[in-house]
BALO-24721 format. One record per residue (C-alpha): x, y, z; residue number from 1; residue in three letters. Coordinates in Angstrom, 3 decimals, padded with zeros to 6 digits, always signed. Example, Ala and Ser with C-alpha at 12.3 -4.5 7.8 and 13.67 -1.06 7.14 Angstrom:
# BALO-24721
atom X = +012.300 Y = -004.500 Z = +007.800 pos = 1 code = ALA
atom X = +013.670 Y = -001.060 Z = +007.140 pos = 2 code = SER
//
This chain:
# BALO-24721
atom X = -025.614 Y = +013.994 Z = +004.893 pos = 1 code = UNK
atom X = -022.938 Y = +011.941 Z = +003.068 pos = 2 code = UNK
atom X = -022.884 Y = +011.393 Z = -000.662 pos = 3 code = UNK
atom X = -019.489 Y = +009.732 Z = -001.113 pos = 4 code = UNK
atom X = -019.527 Y = +005.910 Z = -000.687 pos = 5 code = UNK
atom X = -016.145 Y = +005.818 Z = +001.016 pos = 6 code = UNK
atom X = -017.291 Y = +008.511 Z = +003.489 pos = 7 code = UNK
atom X = -020.426 Y = +006.540 Z = +004.278 pos = 8 code = UNK
atom X = -018.427 Y = +003.353 Z = +004.822 pos = 9 code = UNK
atom X = -015.956 Y = +005.288 Z = +006.935 pos = 10 code = UNK
atom X = -018.731 Y = +006.521 Z = +009.200 pos = 11 code = UNK
atom X = -020.185 Y = +003.030 Z = +009.454 pos = 12 code = UNK
atom X = -016.906 Y = +001.413 Z = +010.478 pos = 13 code = UNK
atom X = -016.031 Y = +004.171 Z = +012.929 pos = 14 code = UNK
atom X = -019.342 Y = +003.376 Z = +014.725 pos = 15 code = UNK
atom X = -019.240 Y = -000.405 Z = +014.207 pos = 16 code = UNK
atom X = -015.541 Y = -001.585 Z = +013.811 pos = 17 code = UNK
atom X = -015.479 Y = -004.801 Z = +011.734 pos = 18 code = UNK
atom X = -012.768 Y = -006.686 Z = +010.023 pos = 19 code = UNK
atom X = -013.713 Y = -006.084 Z = +006.428 pos = 20 code = UNK
atom X = -010.299 Y = -007.164 Z = +005.214 pos = 21 code = UNK
atom X = -007.245 Y = -008.904 Z = +006.596 pos = 22 code = UNK
atom X = -003.712 Y = -009.357 Z = +005.366 pos = 23 code = UNK
atom X = -002.026 Y = -012.705 Z = +006.318 pos = 24 code = UNK
atom X = +001.730 Y = -012.702 Z = +005.982 pos = 25 code = UNK
atom X = +001.859 Y = -016.496 Z = +005.515 pos = 26 code = UNK
atom X = +005.626 Y = -016.565 Z = +005.726 pos = 27 code = UNK
atom X = +008.361 Y = -013.942 Z = +006.000 pos = 28 code = UNK
atom X = +010.816 Y = -016.056 Z = +004.007 pos = 29 code = UNK
atom X = +011.764 Y = -014.494 Z = +000.689 pos = 30 code = UNK
atom X = +014.013 Y = -015.362 Z = -002.201 pos = 31 code = UNK
atom X = +014.763 Y = -011.692 Z = -002.775 pos = 32 code = UNK
atom X = +016.499 Y = -009.302 Z = -000.496 pos = 33 code = UNK
atom X = +015.113 Y = -005.967 Z = -001.663 pos = 34 code = UNK
atom X = +017.280 Y = -003.026 Z = -000.537 pos = 35 code = UNK
atom X = +014.232 Y = -001.024 Z = +000.513 pos = 36 code = UNK
atom X = +012.271 Y = -003.747 Z = +002.304 pos = 37 code = UNK
atom X = +010.755 Y = -002.937 Z = +005.710 pos = 38 code = UNK
atom X = +011.270 Y = -006.472 Z = +006.984 pos = 39 code = UNK
atom X = +014.850 Y = -006.949 Z = +008.378 pos = 40 code = UNK
atom X = +016.424 Y = -009.641 Z = +006.201 pos = 41 code = UNK
atom X = +018.010 Y = -011.567 Z = +009.102 pos = 42 code = UNK
atom X = +014.566 Y = -012.239 Z = +010.566 pos = 43 code = UNK
atom X = +013.085 Y = -013.828 Z = +007.371 pos = 44 code = UNK
atom X = +012.770 Y = -017.456 Z = +008.437 pos = 45 code = UNK
atom X = +009.313 Y = -018.006 Z = +009.766 pos = 46 code = UNK
atom X = +006.473 Y = -019.991 Z = +008.243 pos = 47 code = UNK
atom X = +002.902 Y = -019.892 Z = +009.619 pos = 48 code = UNK
atom X = +001.679 Y = -023.564 Z = +009.630 pos = 49 code = UNK
atom X = -001.200 Y = -024.405 Z = +007.293 pos = 50 code = UNK
atom X = -003.299 Y = -025.676 Z = +010.182 pos = 51 code = UNK
atom X = -003.086 Y = -022.222 Z = +011.833 pos = 52 code = UNK
atom X = -003.845 Y = -020.418 Z = +008.603 pos = 53 code = UNK
atom X = -006.893 Y = -022.694 Z = +007.993 pos = 54 code = UNK
atom X = -008.161 Y = -021.837 Z = +011.435 pos = 55 code = UNK
atom X = -007.597 Y = -018.093 Z = +010.776 pos = 56 code = UNK
atom X = -009.484 Y = -018.271 Z = +007.520 pos = 57 code = UNK
atom X = -012.445 Y = -019.997 Z = +009.139 pos = 58 code = UNK
atom X = -012.546 Y = -017.416 Z = +011.950 pos = 59 code = UNK
atom X = -012.394 Y = -014.535 Z = +009.495 pos = 60 code = UNK
atom X = -015.191 Y = -016.181 Z = +007.472 pos = 61 code = UNK
atom X = -017.344 Y = -016.525 Z = +010.556 pos = 62 code = UNK
atom X = -016.742 Y = -012.853 Z = +011.435 pos = 63 code = UNK
atom X = -017.936 Y = -011.762 Z = +008.012 pos = 64 code = UNK
atom X = -014.622 Y = -010.700 Z = +006.537 pos = 65 code = UNK
atom X = -014.804 Y = -010.274 Z = +002.846 pos = 66 code = UNK
atom X = -011.375 Y = -009.148 Z = +001.618 pos = 67 code = UNK
atom X = -008.142 Y = -011.108 Z = +002.054 pos = 68 code = UNK
atom X = -004.575 Y = -010.333 Z = +001.189 pos = 69 code = UNK
atom X = -002.098 Y = -013.290 Z = +001.022 pos = 70 code = UNK
atom X = +001.478 Y = -012.230 Z = +001.279 pos = 71 code = UNK
atom X = +004.956 Y = -012.899 Z = +002.577 pos = 72 code = UNK
atom X = +007.856 Y = -012.483 Z = +002.525 pos = 73 code = UNK
atom X = +007.217 Y = -014.425 Z = -000.680 pos = 74 code = UNK
atom X = +003.799 Y = -016.153 Z = -000.574 pos = 75 code = UNK
atom X = +004.773 Y = -018.904 Z = -003.021 pos = 76 code = UNK
atom X = +007.571 Y = -020.000 Z = -000.740 pos = 77 code = UNK
atom X = +004.892 Y = -021.276 Z = +001.675 pos = 78 code = UNK
atom X = +005.011 Y = -025.097 Z = +001.313 pos = 79 code = UNK
atom X = +001.193 Y = -025.173 Z = +001.377 pos = 80 code = UNK
atom X = +000.500 Y = -022.203 Z = -000.839 pos = 81 code = UNK
atom X = -001.873 Y = -024.252 Z = -003.056 pos = 82 code = UNK
atom X = -003.897 Y = -025.510 Z = -000.069 pos = 83 code = UNK
atom X = -004.145 Y = -021.945 Z = +001.274 pos = 84 code = UNK
atom X = -005.445 Y = -020.701 Z = -002.083 pos = 85 code = UNK
atom X = -008.012 Y = -023.495 Z = -002.364 pos = 86 code = UNK
atom X = -009.211 Y = -022.906 Z = +001.240 pos = 87 code = UNK
atom X = -009.569 Y = -019.159 Z = +000.489 pos = 88 code = UNK
atom X = -011.710 Y = -020.001 Z = -002.476 pos = 89 code = UNK
atom X = -013.747 Y = -022.565 Z = -000.594 pos = 90 code = UNK
atom X = -014.648 Y = -019.896 Z = +001.960 pos = 91 code = UNK
atom X = -015.480 Y = -017.441 Z = -000.858 pos = 92 code = UNK
atom X = -013.101 Y = -014.651 Z = +000.054 pos = 93 code = UNK
atom X = -012.188 Y = -011.931 Z = -002.462 pos = 94 code = UNK
atom X = -008.432 Y = -012.310 Z = -002.245 pos = 95 code = UNK
atom X = -005.348 Y = -010.624 Z = -003.527 pos = 96 code = UNK
atom X = -001.907 Y = -012.275 Z = -003.747 pos = 97 code = UNK
atom X = +001.216 Y = -010.155 Z = -003.146 pos = 98 code = UNK
atom X = +004.203 Y = -011.822 Z = -004.684 pos = 99 code = UNK
atom X = +007.404 Y = -011.280 Z = -006.692 pos = 100 code = UNK
atom X = +006.134 Y = -014.145 Z = -008.883 pos = 101 code = UNK
atom X = +009.620 Y = -015.345 Z = -009.759 pos = 102 code = UNK
atom X = +008.682 Y = -018.787 Z = -008.391 pos = 103 code = UNK
atom X = +005.510 Y = -019.190 Z = -010.422 pos = 104 code = UNK
atom X = +005.266 Y = -022.523 Z = -012.339 pos = 105 code = UNK
atom X = +002.756 Y = -023.526 Z = -014.999 pos = 106 code = UNK
atom X = +001.157 Y = -025.831 Z = -012.475 pos = 107 code = UNK
atom X = +000.576 Y = -022.914 Z = -010.069 pos = 108 code = UNK
atom X = -000.829 Y = -020.843 Z = -012.857 pos = 109 code = UNK
atom X = -003.353 Y = -023.555 Z = -013.589 pos = 110 code = UNK
atom X = -004.242 Y = -023.467 Z = -009.778 pos = 111 code = UNK
atom X = -004.687 Y = -019.622 Z = -009.945 pos = 112 code = UNK
atom X = -007.045 Y = -020.030 Z = -012.878 pos = 113 code = UNK
atom X = -009.105 Y = -022.452 Z = -010.806 pos = 114 code = UNK
atom X = -009.173 Y = -020.358 Z = -007.608 pos = 115 code = UNK
atom X = -009.771 Y = -017.040 Z = -009.433 pos = 116 code = UNK
atom X = -007.953 Y = -014.420 Z = -007.263 pos = 117 code = UNK
atom X = -009.219 Y = -010.874 Z = -007.497 pos = 118 code = UNK
atom X = -005.688 Y = -009.736 Z = -008.278 pos = 119 code = UNK
atom X = -001.996 Y = -010.768 Z = -008.273 pos = 120 code = UNK
atom X = +000.154 Y = -007.774 Z = -007.346 pos = 121 code = UNK
atom X = +003.836 Y = -007.837 Z = -008.093 pos = 122 code = UNK
atom X = +006.702 Y = -005.383 Z = -008.115 pos = 123 code = UNK
atom X = +008.701 Y = -004.569 Z = -011.213 pos = 124 code = UNK
atom X = +011.254 Y = -001.947 Z = -010.391 pos = 125 code = UNK
atom X = +012.744 Y = -001.522 Z = -013.857 pos = 126 code = UNK
atom X = +012.664 Y = -003.238 Z = -017.228 pos = 127 code = UNK
atom X = +016.469 Y = -002.919 Z = -017.131 pos = 128 code = UNK
atom X = +017.632 Y = -006.133 Z = -015.511 pos = 129 code = UNK
atom X = +020.709 Y = -004.501 Z = -013.976 pos = 130 code = UNK
atom X = +018.591 Y = -002.001 Z = -012.018 pos = 131 code = UNK
atom X = +015.788 Y = -004.399 Z = -011.086 pos = 132 code = UNK
atom X = +018.195 Y = -007.138 Z = -009.915 pos = 133 code = UNK
atom X = +020.220 Y = -004.639 Z = -007.956 pos = 134 code = UNK
atom X = +017.090 Y = -003.696 Z = -006.003 pos = 135 code = UNK
atom X = +015.975 Y = -007.311 Z = -005.487 pos = 136 code = UNK
atom X = +019.535 Y = -008.558 Z = -004.964 pos = 137 code = UNK
atom X = +018.574 Y = -011.656 Z = -006.963 pos = 138 code = UNK
atom X = +020.229 Y = -012.175 Z = -010.345 pos = 139 code = UNK
atom X = +017.765 Y = -013.026 Z = -013.053 pos = 140 code = UNK
atom X = +014.761 Y = -011.777 Z = -011.132 pos = 141 code = UNK
atom X = +013.820 Y = -009.088 Z = -013.657 pos = 142 code = UNK
atom X = +013.454 Y = -011.541 Z = -016.566 pos = 143 code = UNK
atom X = +011.641 Y = -014.070 Z = -014.370 pos = 144 code = UNK
atom X = +009.222 Y = -011.392 Z = -013.131 pos = 145 code = UNK
atom X = +008.488 Y = -010.184 Z = -016.675 pos = 146 code = UNK
atom X = +007.999 Y = -013.714 Z = -017.973 pos = 147 code = UNK
atom X = +005.581 Y = -014.493 Z = -015.133 pos = 148 code = UNK
atom X = +003.618 Y = -011.267 Z = -015.848 pos = 149 code = UNK
atom X = +003.132 Y = -012.304 Z = -019.440 pos = 150 code = UNK
atom X = +002.142 Y = -015.882 Z = -018.377 pos = 151 code = UNK
atom X = -000.462 Y = -014.526 Z = -015.951 pos = 152 code = UNK
atom X = -001.852 Y = -012.192 Z = -018.579 pos = 153 code = UNK
atom X = -002.066 Y = -015.089 Z = -021.073 pos = 154 code = UNK
atom X = -004.052 Y = -017.024 Z = -018.502 pos = 155 code = UNK
atom X = -006.443 Y = -014.071 Z = -017.990 pos = 156 code = UNK
atom X = -005.459 Y = -013.640 Z = -014.411 pos = 157 code = UNK
atom X = -005.637 Y = -009.988 Z = -013.305 pos = 158 code = UNK
atom X = -002.260 Y = -008.488 Z = -012.629 pos = 159 code = UNK
atom X = -001.172 Y = -005.149 Z = -011.030 pos = 160 code = UNK
atom X = +002.380 Y = -003.896 Z = -011.243 pos = 161 code = UNK
atom X = +003.750 Y = -001.902 Z = -008.415 pos = 162 code = UNK
atom X = +006.884 Y = +000.252 Z = -009.022 pos = 163 code = UNK
atom X = +008.131 Y = +002.025 Z = -005.917 pos = 164 code = UNK
atom X = +010.546 Y = +004.741 Z = -007.048 pos = 165 code = UNK
atom X = +013.897 Y = +005.061 Z = -005.352 pos = 166 code = UNK
atom X = +017.301 Y = +006.331 Z = -006.306 pos = 167 code = UNK
atom X = +018.208 Y = +003.230 Z = -008.297 pos = 168 code = UNK
atom X = +015.194 Y = +003.347 Z = -010.688 pos = 169 code = UNK
atom X = +014.535 Y = +007.092 Z = -010.430 pos = 170 code = UNK
atom X = +015.301 Y = +007.617 Z = -014.168 pos = 171 code = UNK
atom X = +013.650 Y = +004.503 Z = -015.536 pos = 172 code = UNK
atom X = +010.377 Y = +004.029 Z = -013.602 pos = 173 code = UNK
atom X = +008.342 Y = +005.524 Z = -016.445 pos = 174 code = UNK
atom X = +009.501 Y = +002.680 Z = -018.665 pos = 175 code = UNK
atom X = +007.784 Y = +000.211 Z = -016.250 pos = 176 code = UNK
atom X = +004.525 Y = +002.175 Z = -016.421 pos = 177 code = UNK
atom X = +004.688 Y = +002.123 Z = -020.246 pos = 178 code = UNK
atom X = +005.388 Y = -001.663 Z = -020.079 pos = 179 code = UNK
atom X = +002.339 Y = -002.078 Z = -017.931 pos = 180 code = UNK
atom X = -000.022 Y = +000.060 Z = -020.067 pos = 181 code = UNK
atom X = +001.121 Y = -001.768 Z = -023.219 pos = 182 code = UNK
atom X = -000.169 Y = -004.968 Z = -021.573 pos = 183 code = UNK
atom X = -003.380 Y = -003.370 Z = -020.179 pos = 184 code = UNK
atom X = -002.116 Y = -003.961 Z = -016.650 pos = 185 code = UNK
atom X = -002.890 Y = -001.724 Z = -013.759 pos = 186 code = UNK
atom X = +000.250 Y = +000.068 Z = -012.579 pos = 187 code = UNK
atom X = +001.010 Y = +002.266 Z = -009.615 pos = 188 code = UNK
atom X = +004.073 Y = +004.066 Z = -008.214 pos = 189 code = UNK
atom X = +004.992 Y = +005.421 Z = -004.850 pos = 190 code = UNK
atom X = +007.903 Y = +007.571 Z = -003.732 pos = 191 code = UNK
atom X = +007.411 Y = +007.450 Z = +000.116 pos = 192 code = UNK
atom X = +009.624 Y = +004.719 Z = +001.518 pos = 193 code = UNK
atom X = +009.031 Y = +003.162 Z = +004.962 pos = 194 code = UNK
atom X = +011.761 Y = +002.410 Z = +007.506 pos = 195 code = UNK
atom X = +012.207 Y = -001.045 Z = +008.823 pos = 196 code = UNK
atom X = +010.027 Y = -002.206 Z = +011.650 pos = 197 code = UNK
atom X = +013.016 Y = -002.810 Z = +013.959 pos = 198 code = UNK
atom X = +013.693 Y = +000.981 Z = +013.786 pos = 199 code = UNK
atom X = +016.761 Y = +000.624 Z = +011.600 pos = 200 code = UNK
atom X = +016.685 Y = +003.182 Z = +008.845 pos = 201 code = UNK
atom X = +019.578 Y = +002.328 Z = +006.593 pos = 202 code = UNK
atom X = +017.151 Y = +001.280 Z = +003.849 pos = 203 code = UNK
atom X = +016.108 Y = +004.926 Z = +003.629 pos = 204 code = UNK
atom X = +019.406 Y = +005.633 Z = +001.910 pos = 205 code = UNK
atom X = +017.449 Y = +004.705 Z = -001.240 pos = 206 code = UNK
atom X = +014.739 Y = +007.278 Z = -000.520 pos = 207 code = UNK
atom X = +014.544 Y = +010.042 Z = -003.096 pos = 208 code = UNK
atom X = +015.968 Y = +013.413 Z = -002.138 pos = 209 code = UNK
atom X = +013.608 Y = +016.355 Z = -002.121 pos = 210 code = UNK
atom X = +015.051 Y = +017.558 Z = -005.394 pos = 211 code = UNK
atom X = +014.382 Y = +014.170 Z = -006.978 pos = 212 code = UNK
atom X = +010.892 Y = +014.104 Z = -005.443 pos = 213 code = UNK
atom X = +010.248 Y = +017.452 Z = -007.082 pos = 214 code = UNK
atom X = +011.193 Y = +016.072 Z = -010.526 pos = 215 code = UNK
atom X = +009.026 Y = +013.024 Z = -009.903 pos = 216 code = UNK
atom X = +005.996 Y = +014.986 Z = -008.901 pos = 217 code = UNK
atom X = +006.357 Y = +017.215 Z = -011.931 pos = 218 code = UNK
atom X = +006.280 Y = +014.019 Z = -014.056 pos = 219 code = UNK
atom X = +003.231 Y = +012.701 Z = -012.258 pos = 220 code = UNK
atom X = +001.349 Y = +015.954 Z = -012.699 pos = 221 code = UNK
atom X = +002.238 Y = +016.074 Z = -016.353 pos = 222 code = UNK
atom X = +001.496 Y = +012.471 Z = -017.287 pos = 223 code = UNK
atom X = -001.230 Y = +011.290 Z = -014.775 pos = 224 code = UNK
atom X = -004.464 Y = +012.773 Z = -016.086 pos = 225 code = UNK
atom X = -006.347 Y = +012.045 Z = -012.812 pos = 226 code = UNK
atom X = -003.778 Y = +013.563 Z = -010.459 pos = 227 code = UNK
atom X = -004.878 Y = +017.226 Z = -010.577 pos = 228 code = UNK
atom X = -008.587 Y = +016.157 Z = -010.538 pos = 229 code = UNK
atom X = -007.839 Y = +014.101 Z = -007.398 pos = 230 code = UNK
atom X = -006.221 Y = +017.061 Z = -005.618 pos = 231 code = UNK
atom X = -009.320 Y = +019.081 Z = -006.586 pos = 232 code = UNK
atom X = -011.444 Y = +017.009 Z = -004.233 pos = 233 code = UNK
atom X = -012.848 Y = +019.601 Z = -001.815 pos = 234 code = UNK
atom X = -012.296 Y = +019.444 Z = +001.901 pos = 235 code = UNK
atom X = -015.706 Y = +019.148 Z = +003.533 pos = 236 code = UNK
atom X = -016.964 Y = +022.508 Z = +004.829 pos = 237 code = UNK
atom X = -016.549 Y = +021.981 Z = +008.556 pos = 238 code = UNK
atom X = -014.959 Y = +023.910 Z = +011.403 pos = 239 code = UNK
atom X = -011.428 Y = +023.323 Z = +012.674 pos = 240 code = UNK
atom X = -012.893 Y = +021.575 Z = +015.690 pos = 241 code = UNK
atom X = -015.033 Y = +019.293 Z = +013.605 pos = 242 code = UNK
atom X = -012.130 Y = +018.329 Z = +011.408 pos = 243 code = UNK
atom X = -009.993 Y = +017.662 Z = +014.509 pos = 244 code = UNK
atom X = -012.585 Y = +015.193 Z = +015.780 pos = 245 code = UNK
atom X = -012.304 Y = +012.974 Z = +012.695 pos = 246 code = UNK
atom X = -010.496 Y = +009.594 Z = +013.120 pos = 247 code = UNK
atom X = -006.761 Y = +009.982 Z = +012.311 pos = 248 code = UNK
atom X = -006.937 Y = +007.036 Z = +009.833 pos = 249 code = UNK
atom X = -008.751 Y = +003.771 Z = +009.274 pos = 250 code = UNK
atom X = -006.447 Y = +001.675 Z = +011.385 pos = 251 code = UNK
atom X = -008.408 Y = -000.600 Z = +013.781 pos = 252 code = UNK
atom X = -011.689 Y = +000.254 Z = +012.000 pos = 253 code = UNK
atom X = -011.966 Y = -002.275 Z = +009.194 pos = 254 code = UNK
atom X = -008.707 Y = -004.095 Z = +008.577 pos = 255 code = UNK
atom X = -006.063 Y = -006.148 Z = +010.361 pos = 256 code = UNK
atom X = -002.693 Y = -007.807 Z = +009.686 pos = 257 code = UNK
atom X = -001.633 Y = -011.231 Z = +010.935 pos = 258 code = UNK
atom X = +002.105 Y = -011.974 Z = +010.628 pos = 259 code = UNK
atom X = +003.959 Y = -015.208 Z = +009.994 pos = 260 code = UNK
atom X = +004.399 Y = -015.827 Z = +013.770 pos = 261 code = UNK
atom X = +000.682 Y = -015.489 Z = +014.459 pos = 262 code = UNK
atom X = +001.017 Y = -012.091 Z = +016.065 pos = 263 code = UNK
atom X = -001.694 Y = -009.539 Z = +015.165 pos = 264 code = UNK
atom X = -000.639 Y = -006.013 Z = +014.160 pos = 265 code = UNK
atom X = -002.694 Y = -002.903 Z = +013.303 pos = 266 code = UNK
atom X = -001.509 Y = -003.057 Z = +009.683 pos = 267 code = UNK
atom X = +001.198 Y = -004.400 Z = +007.503 pos = 268 code = UNK
atom X = +004.638 Y = -003.104 Z = +008.538 pos = 269 code = UNK
atom X = +003.643 Y = -002.202 Z = +012.092 pos = 270 code = UNK
atom X = +005.368 Y = -005.117 Z = +013.655 pos = 271 code = UNK
atom X = +006.532 Y = -002.931 Z = +016.522 pos = 272 code = UNK
atom X = +002.995 Y = -002.931 Z = +018.035 pos = 273 code = UNK
atom X = +001.701 Y = -006.409 Z = +018.794 pos = 274 code = UNK
atom X = -002.067 Y = -006.578 Z = +019.584 pos = 275 code = UNK
atom X = -002.385 Y = -010.234 Z = +020.318 pos = 276 code = UNK
atom X = -001.616 Y = -013.727 Z = +019.001 pos = 277 code = UNK
atom X = -003.985 Y = -015.893 Z = +017.015 pos = 278 code = UNK
atom X = -002.330 Y = -018.975 Z = +018.498 pos = 279 code = UNK
atom X = -003.407 Y = -017.926 Z = +021.915 pos = 280 code = UNK
atom X = -006.630 Y = -015.939 Z = +021.485 pos = 281 code = UNK
atom X = -009.658 Y = -015.900 Z = +019.146 pos = 282 code = UNK
atom X = -009.423 Y = -013.152 Z = +016.461 pos = 283 code = UNK
atom X = -012.712 Y = -011.714 Z = +017.669 pos = 284 code = UNK
atom X = -011.305 Y = -011.230 Z = +021.166 pos = 285 code = UNK
atom X = -008.154 Y = -009.509 Z = +019.832 pos = 286 code = UNK
atom X = -010.224 Y = -007.211 Z = +017.602 pos = 287 code = UNK
atom X = -012.573 Y = -006.187 Z = +020.339 pos = 288 code = UNK
atom X = -010.352 Y = -006.149 Z = +023.453 pos = 289 code = UNK
atom X = -006.919 Y = -005.244 Z = +022.404 pos = 290 code = UNK
atom X = -005.866 Y = -002.100 Z = +024.310 pos = 291 code = UNK
atom X = -003.614 Y = -001.043 Z = +021.407 pos = 292 code = UNK
atom X = -006.361 Y = -001.334 Z = +018.787 pos = 293 code = UNK
atom X = -008.901 Y = +000.425 Z = +020.943 pos = 294 code = UNK
atom X = -006.409 Y = +003.339 Z = +021.650 pos = 295 code = UNK
atom X = -005.742 Y = +003.690 Z = +017.857 pos = 296 code = UNK
atom X = -009.484 Y = +003.687 Z = +017.132 pos = 297 code = UNK
atom X = -010.006 Y = +006.657 Z = +019.323 pos = 298 code = UNK
atom X = -007.085 Y = +008.678 Z = +017.779 pos = 299 code = UNK
atom X = -008.300 Y = +011.786 Z = +016.052 pos = 300 code = UNK
atom X = -006.816 Y = +014.261 Z = +013.531 pos = 301 code = UNK
atom X = -006.060 Y = +016.588 Z = +016.455 pos = 302 code = UNK
atom X = -003.533 Y = +014.119 Z = +017.916 pos = 303 code = UNK
atom X = -000.664 Y = +015.722 Z = +016.017 pos = 304 code = UNK
atom X = -000.839 Y = +019.527 Z = +016.435 pos = 305 code = UNK
atom X = +001.483 Y = +020.263 Z = +013.491 pos = 306 code = UNK
atom X = -000.993 Y = +018.365 Z = +011.255 pos = 307 code = UNK
atom X = -004.065 Y = +019.968 Z = +012.832 pos = 308 code = UNK
atom X = -003.450 Y = +023.371 Z = +011.343 pos = 309 code = UNK
atom X = -001.258 Y = +022.417 Z = +008.413 pos = 310 code = UNK
atom X = -001.969 Y = +024.089 Z = +005.114 pos = 311 code = UNK
atom X = -000.679 Y = +021.024 Z = +003.288 pos = 312 code = UNK
atom X = -003.091 Y = +018.557 Z = +004.812 pos = 313 code = UNK
atom X = -005.039 Y = +018.067 Z = +001.577 pos = 314 code = UNK
atom X = -001.745 Y = +017.135 Z = -000.130 pos = 315 code = UNK
atom X = -000.552 Y = +014.723 Z = +002.506 pos = 316 code = UNK
atom X = -001.529 Y = +011.215 Z = +003.835 pos = 317 code = UNK
atom X = -000.121 Y = +011.046 Z = +007.330 pos = 318 code = UNK
atom X = +000.708 Y = +007.454 Z = +008.221 pos = 319 code = UNK
atom X = +001.073 Y = +006.234 Z = +011.789 pos = 320 code = UNK
atom X = +003.196 Y = +003.232 Z = +010.904 pos = 321 code = UNK
atom X = +005.617 Y = +005.247 Z = +008.869 pos = 322 code = UNK
atom X = +006.011 Y = +007.687 Z = +011.735 pos = 323 code = UNK
atom X = +006.359 Y = +004.702 Z = +014.176 pos = 324 code = UNK
atom X = +009.104 Y = +002.956 Z = +012.256 pos = 325 code = UNK
atom X = +011.036 Y = +006.054 Z = +011.419 pos = 326 code = UNK
atom X = +011.019 Y = +007.764 Z = +014.830 pos = 327 code = UNK
atom X = +011.899 Y = +004.759 Z = +017.020 pos = 328 code = UNK
atom X = +008.313 Y = +003.944 Z = +018.103 pos = 329 code = UNK
atom X = +006.527 Y = +007.353 Z = +018.396 pos = 330 code = UNK
atom X = +003.651 Y = +007.196 Z = +015.990 pos = 331 code = UNK
atom X = +002.746 Y = +010.832 Z = +016.571 pos = 332 code = UNK
atom X = +006.190 Y = +012.159 Z = +015.588 pos = 333 code = UNK
atom X = +006.177 Y = +013.101 Z = +011.912 pos = 334 code = UNK
atom X = +009.451 Y = +012.760 Z = +009.947 pos = 335 code = UNK
atom X = +010.469 Y = +016.107 Z = +008.401 pos = 336 code = UNK
atom X = +010.785 Y = +014.422 Z = +004.939 pos = 337 code = UNK
atom X = +007.012 Y = +013.787 Z = +004.760 pos = 338 code = UNK
atom X = +006.169 Y = +017.444 Z = +005.543 pos = 339 code = UNK
atom X = +008.708 Y = +018.665 Z = +002.937 pos = 340 code = UNK
atom X = +007.141 Y = +016.315 Z = +000.302 pos = 341 code = UNK
atom X = +003.615 Y = +017.528 Z = +001.136 pos = 342 code = UNK
atom X = +004.662 Y = +021.147 Z = +000.851 pos = 343 code = UNK
atom X = +006.269 Y = +020.460 Z = -002.442 pos = 344 code = UNK
atom X = +003.233 Y = +018.646 Z = -003.675 pos = 345 code = UNK
atom X = +001.010 Y = +021.587 Z = -002.919 pos = 346 code = UNK
atom X = +003.273 Y = +024.143 Z = -004.549 pos = 347 code = UNK
atom X = +003.613 Y = +022.124 Z = -007.708 pos = 348 code = UNK
atom X = -000.108 Y = +021.281 Z = -007.962 pos = 349 code = UNK
atom X = -001.080 Y = +024.969 Z = -007.447 pos = 350 code = UNK
atom X = +001.463 Y = +026.025 Z = -010.076 pos = 351 code = UNK
atom X = +000.088 Y = +023.479 Z = -012.539 pos = 352 code = UNK
atom X = -003.500 Y = +024.549 Z = -011.981 pos = 353 code = UNK
atom X = -002.575 Y = +028.273 Z = -012.410 pos = 354 code = UNK
atom X = -000.928 Y = +027.416 Z = -015.671 pos = 355 code = UNK
atom X = -003.812 Y = +025.384 Z = -016.816 pos = 356 code = UNK
atom X = -006.317 Y = +028.152 Z = -016.035 pos = 357 code = UNK
atom X = -004.052 Y = +030.645 Z = -017.959 pos = 358 code = UNK
atom X = -003.918 Y = +028.311 Z = -020.941 pos = 359 code = UNK
atom X = -007.711 Y = +027.918 Z = -020.915 pos = 360 code = UNK
atom X = -008.139 Y = +031.643 Z = -020.707 pos = 361 code = UNK
atom X = -005.797 Y = +032.159 Z = -023.630 pos = 362 code = UNK
atom X = -007.615 Y = +029.501 Z = -025.742 pos = 363 code = UNK
atom X = -010.979 Y = +031.109 Z = -025.139 pos = 364 code = UNK
atom X = -009.558 Y = +034.487 Z = -026.057 pos = 365 code = UNK
atom X = -008.337 Y = +033.364 Z = -029.402 pos = 366 code = UNK
atom X = -011.565 Y = +031.745 Z = -030.635 pos = 367 code = UNK
atom X = -012.713 Y = +033.018 Z = -034.059 pos = 368 code = UNK
atom X = -015.359 Y = +035.730 Z = -033.949 pos = 369 code = UNK
atom X = -014.241 Y = +037.194 Z = -030.691 pos = 370 code = UNK
atom X = -013.136 Y = +040.811 Z = -030.482 pos = 371 code = UNK
atom X = -010.085 Y = +041.699 Z = -028.528 pos = 372 code = UNK
//
């Protein structure tokens, strides 16, 4: 018996795989050259024609897809961005836009008000222009992004700020979170960086060291009131064998990614594993018949022995595409950094919970009227 909604949906999609959501990378062109980006900069010159996108949207609609993510590269560099948005609204998708929003105009904001996206997600790496612009490699991008955030808020368009933490903004990311909270924006941070999909890993030079990761996790545990509660979520009482039969992740179960050249991938960033091309095959055929997707659907937790019996599995979120990109194409080979981070996460969470219990015990022992 399942009581958690996500668990119920997970079981449903394992038994009946269906494209609940799809990300369309409408172009990989971008006006920024972020130093941590998983897309190799020299390859960013492809635009998916509107006619192809229109056909994709109609196919997804006919397949019952509900969620849509429109991204790049930079989405607003697509010459038909407005037409894409209007078509997505016409077909009644719930859609999110991923954009650096530096190219937003007042006219496009009016369009966004009309089409009513579920969310516009943007990245703000620092409120310090020098740091933010160093990461984006685009002078003036910090002030343009902040101005666009305020313009979207003024237009009552939902905004979420993403602040991946790396060496450049390691000491200032909290200022971004405060900036977001002050504006009643959703904000999220992430410290696990992904290698480029062409297997080059020089962008990982910006990844936090384990020592820096420790400091970051201590901050998160201290300031994120939900973090310790989240890690308290119990692992279902099941045997080792039962746990090992669970799907490794949701890839191929309920979502898909279509890149700017029309090639279908299991998820965003996994451009090393093509599963078909929407210019050559119907999406339905790719979804149902792709050997790659079917193989991934059958992958279980037991596929990586070191994860099977790991004490840190409750504090880790193994990711096949991160493995794939960082290990030269082996999605079952876990990079040591992820294991070290998971171990650190467990140690710090357990220390924090022990301290919290001790404090509560001390508080209860000092209540008036109690004898010692």
